[in-house]
C-alpha positions in Angstrom: 8.1 -40.4 33.4 8.0 -37.1 31.6 11.7 -36.6 32.2 12.4 -40.0 30.8 10.3 -39.3 27.7 12.1 -36.0 27.3 15.5 -37.7 27.4 14.5 -40.4 24.9 13.0 -37.8 22.5 16.0 -35.5 22.7 18.1 -38.4 21.5 16.2 -39.3 18.3 13.7 -36.6 17.6 16.2 -34.6 15.6 16.4 -37.5 13.2 12.7 -37.5 12.4 11.7 -33.9 12.7 10.8 -32.6 9.2 10.5 -36.2 7.9 6.7 -36.2 8.3 4.0 -35.6 10.9 5.2 -36.4 14.4 3.1 -38.5 16.8 1.3 -36.5 19.5 3.9 -37.3 22.2 6.8 -36.1 20.0 5.0 -33.0 18.8 3.9 -32.2 22.4 7.5 -32.4 23.6 8.6 -30.2 20.7 6.0 -27.5 21.5 6.6 -27.6 25.2 10.3 -27.0 24.6 9.5 -24.1 22.2 7.1 -22.6 24.8 9.7 -22.8 27.5 12.2 -21.0 25.3 10.0 -18.1 24.4 8.6 -17.8 27.9 12.2 -17.4 29.0 12.4 -14.4 26.7 9.3 -12.8 28.3 6.9 -13.4 25.4 3.9 -14.6 27.4 1.1 -13.7 24.9 2.6 -15.8 22.1 3.4 -18.6 24.5 -0.3 -18.7 25.6 -1.2 -19.3 21.9 1.4 -22.1 21.4 0.3 -23.9 24.6 -3.3 -23.7 23.5 -2.8 -25.4 20.1 -5.3 -28.3 20.0 -3.7 -31.8 20.3 -5.2 -32.6 16.9 -3.0 -29.8 15.3 0.2 -30.4 17.3 1.8 -32.8 14.9 1.0 -30.6 11.8 2.3 -27.5 13.6 5.6 -29.1 14.7 6.1 -30.4 11.1 6.1 -26.8 9.8 9.5 -26.3 11.4 12.8 -26.9 9.7 16.3 -25.5 9.8 15.6 -23.3 6.8 12.5 -21.4 8.1 11.9 -18.3 10.3 9.2 -18.1 13.0 7.9 -14.6 13.3 7.1 -14.6 17.0 4.7 -12.0 18.3 5.8 -9.9 21.2 2.2 -8.7 21.8 -1.2 -10.2 21.2 -4.1 -7.6 21.7 -6.2 -8.7 24.6 -9.4 -9.0 22.6 -7.7 -11.1 20.0 -6.0 -13.3 22.5 -9.2 -13.9 24.3 -11.1 -14.7 21.1 -8.4 -17.2 20.0 -8.2 -18.9 23.4 -12.0 -19.3 23.2 -11.8 -20.7 19.7 -8.5 -22.7 19.6 -9.2 -24.3 16.3 -8.1 -21.1 14.6 -4.8 -20.9 16.4 -3.0 -23.2 13.9 -3.8 -21.0 10.9 -2.9 -17.8 12.8 0.5 -19.2 13.8 1.1 -20.8 10.3 0.9 -17.2 8.9 3.9 -16.4 11.1 6.2 -19.0 9.6 8.3 -18.1 6.6 10.0 -20.9 4.6 13.3 -19.0 4.4 16.0 -18.0 6.8 15.1 -14.3 7.0 18.6 -13.3 7.9 19.9 -14.7 4.6 17.3 -12.8 2.5 17.9 -9.3 1.2 14.7 -7.2 2.0 14.6 -4.2 -0.4 14.5 -0.7 0.9 11.2 1.2 0.8 9.4 2.1 -1.4 10.5 -1.3 -2.8 9.5 -4.5 -1.1 9.5 -8.3 -1.4 6.7 -10.9 -1.2 7.5 -14.0 0.8 5.3 -17.1 1.3 4.2 -18.2 4.7 3.2 -21.7 5.8 -0.5 -20.8 5.7 -2.3 -22.8 2.9 -5.4 -24.0 4.7 -8.3 -23.7 2.1 -10.6 -23.0 5.0 -8.7 -19.8 5.8 -7.6 -18.6 2.3 -9.1 -18.7 -1.2 -6.0 -19.7 -3.0 -5.4 -22.5 -5.5 -4.7 -25.9 -3.8 -1.1 -26.0 -2.4 -0.5 -22.3 -2.8 0.5 -20.5 0.4 -0.6 -17.0 1.6 2.2 -14.4 1.6 3.6 -11.5 3.5 5.0 -8.3 2.1 8.2 -7.0 3.8 10.2 -3.8 3.3 13.3 -2.2 4.9 13.0 1.3 6.2 15.9 3.7 5.6 16.9 3.2 9.3 17.5 -0.5 8.5 14.4 -1.9 10.3 12.2 -4.4 8.6 8.5 -3.9 8.5 5.5 -6.0 7.5 3.3 -4.0 5.2 -0.5 -3.7 5.0 -1.2 -4.5 8.6 -3.7 -2.6 10.7 -0.8 -1.1 12.6 2.9 -0.5 11.7 4.6 -3.8 12.6 8.3 -3.9 12.9 10.6 -6.9 13.1 12.7 -6.0 16.1 15.2 -8.7 16.4 16.4 -11.9 14.7 18.1 -14.9 16.3 17.9 -18.7 16.6 16.5 -21.2 19.2 17.5 -24.8 19.6 15.3 -27.7 20.4 16.7 -31.2 20.7 20.0 -30.0 19.1 18.3 -28.6 16.0 18.5 -24.8 15.4 15.5 -22.8 14.1 15.4 -19.2 13.1 13.0 -16.7 14.7 12.3 -13.0 14.5 10.3 -11.0 16.9 7.4 -8.9 15.5 5.8 -6.1 17.5 2.3 -7.6 17.3 0.4 -10.6 16.1 0.1 -10.5 12.3 -3.3 -10.5 10.5 -3.6 -12.6 7.4 -5.0 -10.8 4.3 -8.6 -9.9 4.3 -11.4 -10.5 1.8 -11.4 -8.4 -1.4 -14.0 -5.8 -0.3 -12.4 -5.3 3.1 -9.0 -4.9 1.5 -10.2 -2.2 -0.9 -11.8 -0.3 2.0 -8.6 -0.5 4.0 -6.8 1.0 1.0 -9.4 3.8 0.9 -10.7 2.7 -2.5 -14.4 3.5 -2.6 -15.2 5.2 -5.9 -14.8 2.2 -8.1 -17.2 0.1 -6.0 -19.7 3.0 -5.6 -21.4 1.9 -8.8 -23.9 -0.9 -7.8 -23.1 -2.9 -10.9 -19.4 -2.7 -10.3 -19.9 -3.7 -6.6 -21.8 -6.8 -7.8 -18.9 -7.7 -10.1 -16.4 -7.2 -7.3 -18.4 -9.3 -4.9 -18.3 -12.1 -7.5 -14.5 -11.7 -8.0 -14.1 -11.8 -4.2 -15.3 -15.4 -4.1 -12.9 -16.6 -6.9 -9.7 -18.5 -6.1 -6.4 -17.1 -7.2 -6.9 -13.7 -8.8 -4.9 -10.5 -9.8 -7.0 -7.3 -9.9 -6.0 -3.9 -11.1 -8.1 -1.3 -9.2 -8.2 2.4 -10.1 -7.7 4.8 -7.2 -10.6 7.1 -6.5 -9.1 10.2 -8.2 -8.8 8.3 -11.5 -12.3 6.9 -11.7 -14.9 9.4 -10.6 -15.4 11.1 -13.9 -15.6 7.8 -15.8 -18.2 6.2 -13.5 -20.5 9.2 -14.0 -20.6 8.4 -17.7 -21.5 4.7 -17.2 -25.0 5.1 -16.0 -26.4 3.9 -19.3 -24.4 0.7 -19.3 -26.0 -2.6 -18.3 -24.5 -5.3 -16.0 -22.9 -7.2 -18.9 -21.1 -4.1 -20.1 -19.9 -3.3 -16.6 -18.7 -6.9 -16.1 -16.7 -6.5 -19.3 -15.0 -3.4 -18.0 -14.2 -5.0 -14.6 -13.0 -8.2 -16.3 -10.5 -6.1 -18.4 -8.8 -5.4 -15.0 -8.8 -9.0 -13.9 -6.3 -11.8 -14.5 -7.4 -15.3 -13.4 -4.1 -16.2 -11.7 -1.9 -14.6 -9.0 0.8 -12.3 -10.4 2.9 -10.4 -7.8 4.8 -7.4 -8.9 7.9 -9.3 -10.1 5.7 -11.1 -12.6 4.2 -7.9 -14.2 6.2 -8.2 -17.4 5.3 -8.9 -21.0 1.7 -9.7 -21.8 -1.1 -11.5 -19.9 -4.7 -12.3 -20.9 -7.4 -10.6 -18.9 -10.6 -12.3 -17.8 -12.4 -10.4 -20.6 -10.1 -12.0 -23.2 -8.0 -8.9 -24.1 -4.3 -8.6 -23.7 -2.7 -6.6 -20.9 0.8 -5.4 -21.6 3.3 -4.3 -19.0 6.3 -2.0 -19.4 7.9 -0.7 -16.3 5.1 0.8 -14.1 2.7 1.1 -17.1 -0.1 -1.3 -17.9 -1.9 -1.1 -21.3 -5.1 -2.6 -22.5 -4.8 -3.8 -26.2 -7.0 -1.6 -28.3 -7.6 0.7 -25.4 -6.1 3.0 -22.7 -3.1 2.8 -20.4 -2.5 3.5 -16.7 0.3 3.9 -14.3 0.7 1.3 -11.5 1.0 3.4 -8.3 1.0 0.6 -5.7 1.7 -3.1 -6.0 1.2 -6.3 -4.0 -1.8 -5.5 -1.8 -2.7 -9.0 -0.6 -6.2 -10.4 -0.3 -7.4 -13.7 0.9 -7.9 -14.8 -2.7 -4.9 -13.2 -4.5 -3.4 -9.8 -5.0 -4.5 -6.2 -5.9 -2.4 -3.7 -7.8 -3.6 0.0 -7.7 -3.6 2.0 -10.9 -4.2 5.7 -11.5 -7.0 5.4 -14.0 -9.5 3.0 -15.5 -8.5 0.7 -18.4 -11.1 1.2 -21.2 -11.4 0.0 -24.7 -11.2 2.8 -27.3 -15.0 3.3 -27.9 -15.6 3.5 -24.2 -12.5 5.6 -23.7 -13.7 8.1 -26.3 -17.2 8.4 -25.0 -16.1 8.6 -21.4 -14.1 11.8 -21.9 -16.0 13.6 -24.7 -19.7 13.2 -24.1 -20.4 16.9 -24.3 -18.6 17.4 -27.6 -20.3 14.3 -29.0 -23.7 15.7 -28.1 -22.8 19.0 -29.8 -21.7 17.4 -33.0 -24.8 15.2 -33.0 -26.9 18.4 -32.7 -25.0 20.0 -35.7 -25.6 16.9 -37.8 -29.3 17.0 -36.9 -29.6 20.6 -37.9 -27.7 20.0 -41.1 -30.0 17.1 -42.0 -33.1 19.1 -41.3 -31.9 22.0 -43.5 -31.1 19.6 -46.3 -34.5 18.1 -46.1 -36.2 21.5 -46.2 -34.2 22.5 -49.3 -35.0 19.2 -51.1 -38.7 19.4 -50.3 -38.9 23.0 -51.7 -37.1 22.0 -54.9 -39.4 19.1 -55.5 -42.5 21.2 -54.9 -41.3 23.8 -57.5 -40.6 21.0 -60.0 -44.1 19.5 -59.7 -45.7 22.9 -60.1 -43.8 23.5 -63.3 -45.2 20.3 -64.7 -48.7 21.3 -63.9 -48.3 24.6 -65.7 
C-alpha cells in the first residue's frame, strides 16, 4: 500500500508542491523521501530531527520548499540539543525553518570578510521571534579569504562545507551542508553579553531601558562598545530615569535597518534625526560616532555597535568637562563675593557721609 501511494504521489506531487499546504499523506511522503536522501549522505542527526517533525507541522514544513530555496542541512547536532528537541518536538519546525533560505545560495555572491550579507530565512513564527508580522528572521553570511562561506554570530564558527541539489518526485531543491545546527538570534540582553558589551548596561537605569526595548517588535539599536562609554556613564549619576530613557532612545530606531539601509536620515525613538555617512552616524544637534560592527541580529531586530555614545550638545559638553565647569563656577562665585564686598563697603561710606 505504501509503495502504491509513493508511485501515485511521485506522478502528481510535483504539480502541487509549492501551491499551498500539502495534505498529511503528501507531506509525509515528501519528508520521508528527504530523510532517505540525507541519511544516504550520512547525516543522521539532522535526519533524526526531520523524522521527528510532528504530523501537525508536516504540511507547513514541506510547503517551505521550492526550486528557488536552499536548505542548510546540519552535519552535526550537539547531543544535548538533539535530546532536548526530540523531547520537545513542537520546537523542531522553527529550528529547521531557520535553516531554509529563500534563495539559491549558489547564485548569490557572498561578500568577502570583513563585508557580509544578510539573508532572510523561512522563520517567521511570532512565537519564536519578536519581529513585525510576516517579517522573517535572517542570517548573516560572509566569505573567508580561502573561499569558504561562514555563518556569523553563532556560538561556534560554522562553515558551509558543500553545496549541491537533491531531487524529490522529479523536482530539484538546493541544499548546503553546515558544520552544526544553527541557533536563531537571541534576546537583546543575551546578544549584548555575547558581544562582550557590558558597560552600557551597567547603569541600572540604562539596563531598565534596554529591558523595555528587548520586548519591542522590530527595532534597530546602536550600542556603544565598552571603551567608548565608561567615562560618560560615570557622569550620569545625577540623571533620572526619564533623562536616561531619552539618551537610550536617541540610539533607537523603531524599525529594522540592516547595514545596507544605513544611509541618509532616520528618526530616532527620541524624535531626533540620525544621519549616516559611510561608517559615521551623527545625532542632529549632538555628537557623532563611528559604526565599528554592523548587523548583529537579535530576536526582535538588529544591533549595530558604535565607538562612543551619541549625546545632545548640552550632555556632550557636561560629559567631558565637568572638572573645568566646576572650576569656572568657583571663579564666578569668588568674583560675585568680591563684588558684593566692594559694593557693601561703598554704600556704608556713603551713608556715614550723610550722617556727618
